[in-house]
N, C-alpha and C positions, 0 to 999 in steps of 0.2 A: 709465551708465543714467539720467543726469539728464534726458535728453530725454523719457524715458517719464513721469517725474513732471511735467515742464512740460506735456507733451501732455494729461495728465489734468486739470490746472488750467485749461488753455485750452479743454477740451471737457467741461465738467461735465455738461451735458445728456446727451451721448453716454455718459458714464460711468454715469449713473443707469440708463440703458437697458441697458447691458452688464451691470450688477450684477443687475438684475431678470431679464434673459434667462438669465444664468448659473444663478441660483437656480431658475427655472422649468424650464430644460432638465435640470438636475440631478434634480429631482423626477420629471419625465417619464422620464428615462433609468433611474432606479431601478426604476420600475414596468415598464419595457419590456425591461430587460436579462434575458435568459434565466437562470434559476437552475439551477445544477448542483452536484453534490457536488464534482467535480474538473474542471479544464479538460481539453479533449479532447487526448489524447496517445497516440501509438502506442507499444506496448512492442516494442522491436526484437528480437522473438523469435517463432518459429512453433513450435507444439507439435503433435505427431502422436500420437494415442492409438488403440490397437487392443485389442479384447477377444477372448479365445479361451477360452471356458469349457472346463475339463477339461484344458487343456494345462499341463504343468509348466514351471517357470521356464527350464530349459535348452532345451526345445523352442521356447518363445517367443523366447528369445535367438537361437537358430540359424535357425529357420524364419520368424520374423516380423521381429524387430528387425534382425538381420543383413541380411536381404533389403532392408528399407526403407533402412537406412544406406547400403548399396551404391548404391541408386538416388538417394540424396540427396547423394552425395559432391561433385558438381560444381555445386551450386546457386550462382548468382551472389551475391556480397556476403556469403556465409556466413563468420562469423568463428570459429565453434565449434559443436560438436555433442556433446551429452551424452544418454545414454539409460539407462533402467532397465527390466529385464525381470523379471517375477515370475510367480507362479502365475496364469495366466489373463489377464495384461495385459502390454502393452508401451507405453512412453511415450518419445518422442524429443523433445528440445528443441533447436532450432536458433537460435543467436544471430547477429545480423547487425550490420554496420557501421551507425553512426548515420545515415549519409547514404543508406542503402538505402531505396527506395520499398517500403514493407511490403505494399502491395496487390499489386504486381507479384511480390514475393517469395512471398507466399502462393499466388498463381496458379501460379507455377513449381513450388512444392512439391506442390500438388494434382495437377498434370500428372505429376510424377515418381512420386507415390504411386499414381496410377491405373494406371500401367503395371506395377505389381508384382503377380505372381500369388501370392496367399497360400493357405495350407493350408485344407482343409475345416473348417468350424465356426468359423473366425476371421472376425469381422465386418469390414465395410468400415471402414478407418481414418478417423478424424475429424481434419481439419486445422484448427487454431485459431490465429488471430492476434489477440492481445488489444489492445483499445483501451479507454481509460477510459470511453468512451460505452457500451461493452458491459457494464459493471458492472450487474448486475440492479438495478432500482429497487424491486422488491417481490418478496417470497416469500409465496405464499398457500397455506395448507394446505386440502385438500379431504377431508372425511370423509363417508362414505356410510352411510345407515341399513341395517342388516342385512336389512330386509324387502324391499329393492329387488332385483329379479332382475338377472341378468347383462346382459340386453338393455336393461333400464331404466338400469343403470349406464353401459353403453356409450353410450347416447343422451345421458345427462346429461353425460358427459365431453365429447362433441362440442359440445353446446350451451354448456357453460362456456367451452371454448377459443374458440369463435366470439364469445361475448360480450366476452371480454377483447381479442380481436384487433380488434374494432370500435372500441375506444377510440382517439380521435385522438391520434397521437403514440406509440402502442404499437408496439414493435419485435417482437423474437422472443418467442414464448410457448411454453414447453416444459413439458409435464406429465410428471413423473417418479414412479416408485413404482407404476406400473400393475401390476395382477395380470392376467396373460393366461390366460383359461380354456382348458383343453385336455382332451382325452379320453385317458386312459392305458389302454393294453392291457397287462395284466400276465400274462405266460405262466405256466402251471402246468407245471413240468418233468415231474412224475410223470404227469400226465394226458396230456401230449404223448407221453411214452414209451409209456404204456399203449395209446394209440390208434395208435401207430406213425407219428406225424406229425412230420416234421423242423421245427425252429424256423424255418428259412428260408421255409417255406410261408406262415407268418403275414404275411410282408412283402408278399405280393401280394393280401391279402384285400380291399383297396379298389380294386384295379386294374380300371378300366373300369366301376365301379359308378355313378359320377356323370357325367352327360352332359347337354348341352343343345345340340342341333344342329338345323339346318334340313334337312329331307329333300328338299324341293322344292315345286313348285306344280302343282296338278291341278284339273281341273274336276269338282267333286263336287256332285251334285244340281243340275246346271245352273248352278252358280256357281263362279267361279275362287277357289281358296283355297290357303293355305300349309299344309304338313304339317311339324310339328316333333316331335322326340323329346326328352322330359325325364326324367331319372332322378336322384334325390337321396335322401340319407339325412338325416332330420330329427329323429331321436330315438335315445336310447341302446339302446332295445329292438330297433330294426331292426338296429343295429350288432351286437348280441349274437347275432342269429339268422342272420347271414350265413354261408353255407357255406364251410368251409376244406378239406373233403374229403367224400367221399360219406358222408352220414349223420352228419357231425360239423359242429357250428356253432362260431363263434368263442367263444360263451359257455361251450361244453363244455370248452374247453382253456385259457381265459384269463379273467381278471377284467377287466370293462370298467367304468370309472368316470370321473366328471368330476372334474378337479382344477384348482387355480389355481397357475400358475407365476409366481414373483416373483423377478427377478434382484436387485433391491435393496429394502431396507426403509427406510421413513421412518416414524417414530413420534413423535407429540407427546402428552405427558402419558399415555403408556401405550397410546394407541390408534393403530393403523396408519392412516396418511393418505397421500394423494397430494400431491406438492409441485409447485406451479405457479410457475415462475420466469419473471418478466417483465422485459424490458429496454425501453428507449425508442429511438426513432429519433434520429439524430445531432443534429438541430436542435430537437428538442422540449424544452419546459420540463419539467424533472424533477418540479417541485412540482405542476404542473397535472396531469401524467400520474399521479403518485402519488395525488393527491386523487380522480381519476376511478376509479382502481383500487379505492380504499377505498369509494367510493359504489357501484360495480358489485358489489363483494363484499357489501355491506349489502343491495342490491336482490335479488341472487340468493338470499340466505338467506330473504328474504320470499317470493319468487315460486316458487322450486323446492322441492318437497317431498322430504324424505329426504336433504338435503345440509346439511353444516355447514362453511361456508367462513370462514376467518379469515386476516387479514393478519398474518403472523408477524413479519416485519421489513420495513421500508420505508426506503430511503435518502432519500425525499422528506421523511420526518419528521426525519431527521438534518439535511437541508439547511435546513429551516425552523428547527430548533433552532440550527444553526450560524449562520444569518443573524441570528436574534434575539439569541443570546448575543454574537456579534461586534458587532452594533449597540449592544447594551447596554454593552459594554466601550468602544466608541468614544464613546458619550455620557457615560459615567462619566469617561473620560479627558479629554474636553472640559471637564466640570464641574470636575475636579481642577485642570486647567490654569488655568481661570478664577479659582478660589479663590487659587491661587498668585500670579497676576498682581495680584489685588486686594490681597493681603497685602503684596506688595512695593511696589506703586505707591501704595496707599492713596488711590486716586482712581478713582471709579466710571466717570467718562467715559473716562478713558484705558484702563480695562479693557474697556469696550464696544468702543472702537476696535480693540483688539487681537483680541478674540474674534470679530469679524466675519470674520476670515480663515478660521476653521474651516468654517462652512457654505458660504462662497463657494468655497473651495478644493475641498471635497468635491463641490459641484455641478459645477464644471468638470471634476474627475476622472471623475465618473460619465459625463458627456457624452463625454469623450475615450475612455473605455473602450468606450462604445457604438459610437463611430465606428471603433474598432480591432477590433471584432468579438470582444472579450473578454467572457466570461460572468461573472455574479456567482456566485462559488463561495468555498469556504473559503480558497483561496489568495489571491484578490483582496481578500476581506474582511480577511484577515490583514495584507495590505499596508496597508489603510486603518487598521487598529488600530495598526500599528507607526508609521505616518506621522503620526497625529493629534497626537502630542506635538511633532513637528517643525513642524507647520503654523503654530504661533504664534511659532516662534523668530525668523523674519525680522521679523515685525511687532513683536515685543517689542524687538528691537534698534533699530528705527526709532522707535517710540513713546517708548522710554526716552531716546533721544538728543534727540528733539524736546522731551520733558518736561524733561530736564536743562537744555537751552538756554533754555527758557521760564522756568526758575527764576532765570536770571541776566539775561535780555534781554527787551525788550518784544516783544509778539506782532506778527508780520507774516507775510504769505505768503512773502516772501523768506526769512525765518528757517526756516520749515517746509521749503521746497525745499532750502535750504542744509544743514539738519540731516539731511535724507534723503540728500543727495548725500554727506555725510561718511561715512555707513556703507554706501552703495550698493555700493561695490567689495567690502567685506568680506562682506556678505550674499550678493551675487551669486556670488562665488568659493566661499563655504562651501556654498551650495546646489548649485552645479555640481559641487563635490567629492563631495557625498553622492550626486547623480545618477550621477556617474562610477563610483561603487562598484558600482552596480547594472547599468550598461550592459553590462559584459563578459558578463553572463548571456546576452545575445543572441548571443555568439560560440559558446556551447555548441550541440551538435547533439543531435538525437534527443529522447527522452522527458524528459530532465532539463531541456532548454531549454523544453519545453512546460509544465513545472511552474513553473520559476523565472521565465520571461519575463513571464507575466501579473502576478506579484508585483512584478517590477522595474518594469514599465510603470505599475502602480498607484502605487508609491512615487514614481517619476520625475514622473508627471503631477501628483500632489498637491503635491510640493515646488516644481515649476516654477510651478504655479498660485499657491502661497502666496507665492513671490517676486514675481510680478506684482502680487498683491494688496498686498503690503507696500510696493511702490514707487509704487502708484497710489491705491488705495482708502484705505489708512491715512493718508497725508498729507492727502488730501481731507477725510476725516472729522475728522482732527485740527484742520484749519482751521475746521471747523464747530463741533465740540464743545468744543475747548479755548480758543476765542476768549473773552477776558475773564476767564479763570479765574486766580485768584491762587494762586501756589504758593510754598511755603517752599523756600528753596534747600537742595538736598541736597549734603552734603559727603561726600567719600570718607572711609573709615575711616583715622584717623591711626595707630591701633594696627597695622593691616595694613600701612600704608605704612612704619612703623618696622621691622616684622617682615621685610618684603621687603628693605628696605635692609640689615639685618643679614645676611640670607641671601646677598645679592649681594656683601657684603664677605667672607663666609666660605663661598663657593659650594661648596667641596668637601664640606662637612657635609651639605647637603640632597641633593647628587648621590650621595654615598656611601649615605645612608639610602635613596634611591630604588633604587639598584642592589641593596642588601641585600634590600629588599622584593620586587624583581623576581625575584631568585634564589630567595628564600623561597617566593614564589607558584608559580614553576615547579616547585620541589621538592615543594610541597604538592600540586600537580595530579598529578604523576607518582605520588606515593604515596597519592593519594586513593582510599579504598575505593569501588570502582564496583559497587555492588549492582544487582540487577535493578530495573527501574522498579516502583514501588509499585503493587500490584494491588488494594489494599483497596477502592478506589472503582470498580473495573471494573464496567461494566454487563453485560458478557457474559463467560462463561468457556468455554474450549474444553477438553474432556476426551477423552482417547483410552484405549481398552482394547484391547491387542493381545496375541494369543496366538501361539505358534510356528506356523510354516507347516504343520506336519503335523496340527494340531488340526482335528477334524471340524467342519464349519460349524454343525451342530445344537448342538454343545457351546458354540461361540462365541456363538450367538444366545441360548442359555439364560442364560449368564453376563451377556451384554449386557442382557437383560431384568431380571436381578436388580439390576444397578447402576442401571438406569433407575428401578426401583421405589424404591430407596434415595434417589435424587435427588428424585423426585416427592414423597416424604414430608417433605422438608425445608421449613420454613416460609419461609425467606428467598428461595426460588426461585419465580419467576413461571411459567415453562414450561421444558420440556426437549425438545429435538429430538434423537432418536437416529437414526443412519444407519449402514447396513452394505451392502456389496456394490457391484458395478460395474453400470452400466446405460448404454445408448446415450445416454440423456438427459444423464447426467453427463459422458460421454466427449465430448459436443459442446463442453463447456467445458474439455476437457483434463484432467478429473478422474477418474483411475483409481487404485485402491489395492488393497492385499492383502485377500483375502476374510476373513482372520482379524482384521481391524481394525474396531473399532466406535468411532464418533465421536459425541460429544455436544456440542451447543451449548446452553448454559444461560443463560437470561435472569434476572438478579438483580433482586429488588425494590429500589425506591429506598431508599438508605441502608443496604442490606445489605452485610456485610463479605465480599467475595469471597476475601480472603486466608485467612479461617477455613475456608471451604469447601475451598480448595486444600490447606490443612493437614490437614483431616479426611480427605480422600481418600487422603493418604499412609498413614494408619493402616489403610486398607482393603486395602492390598497383600497382606498374609498371607492374606486371605479368598479371593483369586483366584490360586490356585497356578499357577505357570507363565506367568502373564500380567503385563503391564506396564501400570500405570495412571499416566498423566501428566496434569497439569492446569496451565493458565496463563491469564492474562487474554487475552481475544480481542481482536485488532486487526482492525478492520473492513476495513482496506486489505489486509493481508497474509493475512487469512483465519484467522490464529491466532497464538498465542504459543508458540514452540518452547521446550521445556525440554531440548533436546538440543544437544550440540556434536559436530560431525562432523569427521573428518580423512580426507581422500582420499589414497590412495597410488597414484600413477600411474607408469608406466614401460613398458619394452619387453618385459622377460622376466617371465612370470607367476610363476616360482619366486622371483625377487628381490622382486617385488611382495608375495608372500605373506610373505617374510622381513621386509620393511619393516613389514607389518601387525602381525606378532608383536612387533616392537620398539616400535611405537606403543602397542599394548595393554598391554605390560609397563610402559611409562612412565606411562600414564594411570591404570591401576588403583589405585595407592596414593594418588592425589590425594584430599584431603579433600572431602567433599560430592559425590563421584561415586558414584551409586547402583549403576550397572551399566555395564560396557563390553562391547561385542560388535562383531563384524564381519559383513558380509553372507556371508562364507565360513563363519563359524561357525554361522549360522542355516541349518540343513539340514532336508531333508524326504526320507523314503525314496522311491526311484524303482526300480521293478521293470522290468527290461529282458529281453525274450526275444531271445536270440542264436541266430538261425536257422542251420541247416546248409543252404546253398544247393543241395546235391545232393538232399536229401530233400524240399524244398518251395520254393515261390516266395514270397518275402518279401511282395510286394504283396498276394497273395491271402490269406495268413495275417493280415496287418495288417487287411485289410477285414473278415475273418471275426471277428477279435477285437474290432474296433470295434463290429460288430453285436451281439456277445455281451455286451459290457461297457457300451455306451453306448445311450442312447435313440435310436430311429430314427424319423423322421417318415414316416408311412404315407400321408398325404394330408390333405385338408380336407373336412369335412362342414358342413352348415348347421344349427345348433341355435338355436332361439329367434331366428331371422332374423339370426344373425350367424355368420360363418365361424369354425369351431373346428377347430384342428389335432388330428389323431389321432396319438398317439405310442406306438410299441411300446417298452415298457420292457425293460431288459436281461433276458436269459433266466437269467442266473446272478448271484449276489451273493457273490463270494468273500470270506471273512473272514480267510484266512490265506495264507501263501506256498504252502502245500501245496495249498489249493483252487485257486490260480492254475495250478499245474503240472498239475492234473487236468482242466483245461478240455478239452472235446472239440471237435475241428475236423474239417473234411472235407479229406482228402488224396486224391491220385491212387489210393491203395490202399483208400480208404473212410474211415469215421469212425475217428479215433485221438486219443489224448491229445496235447496240445500238447507235452508233455515228450519225446515220441518224435521230434520234428523240431527242437526248440529247447531250449537250456539257459536256465533262469530265473536271472538274476543280480540280487541286491539291492545297491543303492548309495545312499549319502547324498549328496545334491546340494543346492547353495545354493538358497534360496527366492527370491533376487533377484540379478541380475547387473547391474553398472554398466559402461557404456562411455563413454569420452571420445574424440571424433574417431575412433570405430570401434574403439578399442583398450580391452581390459579393464582395469578398475581396481578396487581394493578400498576399501570405505568402512568406517571404524571409527566407531562411534557411542557416545557417552558420555551416559547419562541423568544429569541433574544436578538438585540441589535448586533449585527456581525462584528462591528468595530469594538464592542465591549464584551465579547464572548468570554474571554479568560477571566476578566474582572468579575462579571456577573456569576460565572461558574464558581468562583471562590466564595462569593457572598452566599450563594444558594447552598453550597456545601457546608459552610459554617452554620447557616440557619437550620438546615435539616439535621446536622449533627447535634445541634443544641436541643432538638425536640425530644420529649420523652415518649418513645414509641409504646403502643399498647403491648400487652403481654405476648411474647413469642412472635412479635412482628419486627421485621428488619427493614430499614431504609438503606437503599444502595444508590448513591449519586453516580450517574454515568451509565446505569443500566445493569440488569442482572448478569449480562455477559462480561461486565467490567471486572468482576472478581475472578474471571478466568484468566485475565491477562496479568502476568506477574513479571513482565519484561524489566520494569524498573528494579524490582526486587532481585532479579537475576543479575542485573548490572551492578547492583550494590554488592552482591556476593562476589562477583568477578573482581570488583575493586578491593575487597578485603583480601581475597586470595592473591591478587596482584601485589598489594602492599607487603603481604607476607613473603612472597617469592623475592621481591626486590630486596627486602631486609636480609633474607637468607643468603642471597648472592653476595651482598656486601659484607656480611659476617664472614663468609668463606674467603672473600678477597682480602679483607683487612685483618682477619683472624682476631677480632675483638668485637664486643657487643656495643661498646660506648660510641666509637667513631661512626658506625652506621646510623646510630640514633641521632647524632648531630646532623648527618646528611638528610635523614627523614624529616627533620624540622623544616626543610625547604618546601615540603608539600603544602602546609598551611599558607606559606607565603604566596604560593601560586594562586590560591583562592582569592587573595586581595586583588591581584591584577585581573583575574577572570571576571569578577563582579564589576570592577571599574570599567573594563572593556565593554561589557554588556550595557552598562549605564550610559557611557559616552556614545556608543553606537546606537542606543535606543532600540536594541534588538531583543525580541522575545526569546527567553531560554526554552528549549524544547528537548526532545529525546537526544538529538544529535549534540546538543550542548553538554548533556550528561556524558556522552561518549567522548567529548573533548576533554572533560575532567579526567576520565579514565586514561586518555593519552598523556595528559600532563604528568601523571604519576611516573611514567617512563621517561619523559623528556626532561623534566625539571631536575631530577636527581642526578642526571649525567654531569651537569656543571659542578655540582657539589662533590661528586666522585673525583672528577679531574682535580679539583682543589685539594681535597683531603688526601688523595694519593700523593701529591707533591709534599704535603705537610708531613706525612709518614716517612717519606724519603729524607726530608730535612731534619727530622727529629734525631736521626742517627748522629748528627754533628752540631745541632743547635738546641736552644731551649724551646719550649712549646710556643711561647709568644713570638720569638724570632722566626720560628718555622712557619707560623701562621702568617706573619707580615710578609715574609719572603715569598711564600707560596701564593698568597693573594695577589701580590704585586706582579709576580712572574706569570701566573696563569690568568691574569685579568684579560690580556689580549686574546688568547684562544677562546676563553669563555664567552667574551662579548662577541667575538667573530662568529662562533658557532650559533649563538643565540640570534644575532642579527641576520645571519644567513638563513636560519630556519624561519624566522619571522618574515623576511623578504620573500622567501619561497612560498609562503602561505598568503601573502597579500593578494594575489590574483583571485583566491577563493573568496576574499572579502568583497572585492569589487566586481567579480564575475557573477553569473547567474547559476545557482546550484540546481542540480537536476532533481526532478520529482522522484522520490523514492530513494535518493542517495543518502548514505550515511554522512557524506561530506557536505556540509552546508555552511552558510555564512556564520551562523551562531557557533558552530564548532570551531571555525577558523578564528573568530573573535576571542573565544574562550582560550584557545591555545596561545594566540599572540599576546593577549593581555596577561595571562598567567605566566608565560615564559619571560616576558619583559620585566614584570615585577619580581619574579623569583630570581632572575639573573642579577638584578641590581641589589636585591636584599641578601642574596646568597653570599656575595663578596664581603658583607659586613656581619650579618646575623649568624651565619653558620660558624665563622671563627669565634664569635662571642660564646655561642652555645658549646662549641668544642672545648674551649678553655674552661668553661664552667664544669663540664664533665670530668676534667682533669685538674680542677682548681688546686688541690693539695700539692700535686706534683709540680704544677706551674709556679705556685707560691714558693715552694722550696728552692726551685731553680732560680727564681728572681732574687731571693735572699742570698743564695750562694754567689750570684753574679755581683750583687752589691758588696758582699764581703770581699770578693776578689779585687773589685775596684778600690775599696777602702784600703786594702792591703797594699 
């Protein structure tokens, strides 16, 4: 790389221009890069959601889920299919191979679903394929003044939706929680009987009443004109006086009244509201769209009377917060790195030369990100935050070597070029090694690649930019700023030199200590108590209140309101969003749930203790008999924090599956901190079945009559207050007991008769939810766990279940049937193997030997010691991001060993191996410690700052990197020389004998 340094000195004017352009393009790119919460990534999954009000779980399973599953069997690229069927809902999740084109997959699924004939009252299924760009950027609540009429509300709703749709970059705008006005016709059974009018007569009351038709064209009064006929009902009074029989009006035999029908409830701070969910188009800037939504909301509140609009949540706020906090951490990291260099070098000019690499490298990185079409999001910003400590590493090694040479020799351009050349191989290979660690991420497929590739590109661009800066700009600036400076000669530490010499003479001592530390750290990690992630600082809390499936909805709502009032009265809570029920709006996002489930999203005030709220909610469980209350810190990405552990029992034989479920329940129940264990087969609801005698009656006719008797029947539509309003005939009977059901009167061929005369009524207990995997039934056992002990209990349950002997062909899966679809950790393991292979390959090419790189690779296990100690000291739970930190350590840790061994190889030309090792370790100790301390200091803000939800960069990642790097740096200076000499022990021994012989002579 010497030619690059020489080119820079030969083209100083061009270099000035390049530096200015890099800084300018970096600033321009920063402001032009689209800001997003996450990079665009397809989830390789398609969800199908269907709603069937009034249908029991078994009917939904057989008539809806089963039919859809059959149609979806042969979808191309499908790798798995799971489904759940409950009271009034059905949901199917199809997972696909990572190489599948998800747009084509969704189109094929839509086509297959469209061909399925579903039962009456089951809505058209929604097909959803999630992409990160679909994540709503704002949730806006709309409240209306009670004084507004239905017509005014309807008009206001339309205007509001249109206003938000007109925002540039706005995507889908969905208004949920609407109350649909309808007219209820409630028949009076005694009056119908008194007047001798059958219930069926009421079904035709609107028939032919509303019409609008053109009769024709005639010449009237000498002019040609059209003749039309119009008939309509525009008020309730007209509806009441409609004749149903001679001398009898509808009002005589039924109550006619206006009602509001609401499938789902959204309530904020105790007031029912409508929820407006807004997303952006694929290429729009999330921050700009979010700001427009906020200003539109403010404007609508001023301009429209009787409405109260409020932006409840906005991802654009989170993006701005993420950008600001990450930039703050980047700047703090740069400041800490500057202080470290100044303390070590004790020379302001040398520090300035080194620090220049940070803004220059960042400017080049931002420009390259812009060219690559990568957006500015928490993943790419995380890459910058991680790389900032490494940006000065190459420059530190170059300036330190120039500085050291200037302490001994006179200043000259040749000296600076030669000093740069001395370390060029080391810093080039160490930078390429770090980049090589991240490159295998490009080999991943699907959504994981979409998340990790922008991170890898950011780190790779910034490190390569810092290498170029270190080989060009740093020597040039050194030639300008260090000219004529007088420096005191820096001598290597004699104490360290003697210490290393002793270790090389007794190398089995440090090696044994290192092995003991490694074994101890692995044992400590295995036995480390892995509690749940601390929720005390959580900004949002998810709470669920769930009743058994047979609980009437009115009772569920009453209890839900009671808990809502309790939450609203607490001082540490800013707002509470309560939700219940299924709606077409929610189903569009694949969100369907049990009607007996009430969910709460709680926004905590700044500084409030969410852990205390979660603890207090546990104490409320006795006040809600029969219900389950669970709470956990809300994760913005996953939508919630689960406090449940599930075990799925799959197999071919339903009887053996049930037996397996019993085994699992028996094993899990005694586990400490398990609150409750249940299976979907245990959660049952009474189902009453009429078993008809086919000789006495026709099944289809009786089913239709009973549907009419027991379910609301749409009679037609009338226009009230200029808006179409549905008229619904309510059930004629309201049976309260099994006896009442048996006495229902139906029409048979022989005339009116009790239904019990043609059918036997059988009561059975059936599951409230059914699960399928690839079309086959499976049972799910769910354990409710104390949130603080989630990880501990999860491990215990996993061990207990794995120890069970499952029945033949039955499989237990802890974590759920969908858990085996996720192989992210396996992918990360493969990446690590490939990364280690690439690192070794680059070093073999650099040193042209197999043994020296092996000595360098031995620094990797040393990093594990520090990583585990760091986690133990910080008492932080290791998670996926901690694994990512281990991957990063592979690239970072070996760079120190490369800088050391590169010097050893240079020394071997004129020294013995042992002398070369001692001189190299003593000389390179300062730049190695400087680079390590600079990287550690730059990552400190990540330890003490707040990590962003969904970010790869977290506290556990920073702790793993800091701990691993600190331990590896200290041990590298001793252990790597010992191992290196072991690999060349014969040659080293011959050299030492020869030296002794010379001295003796």
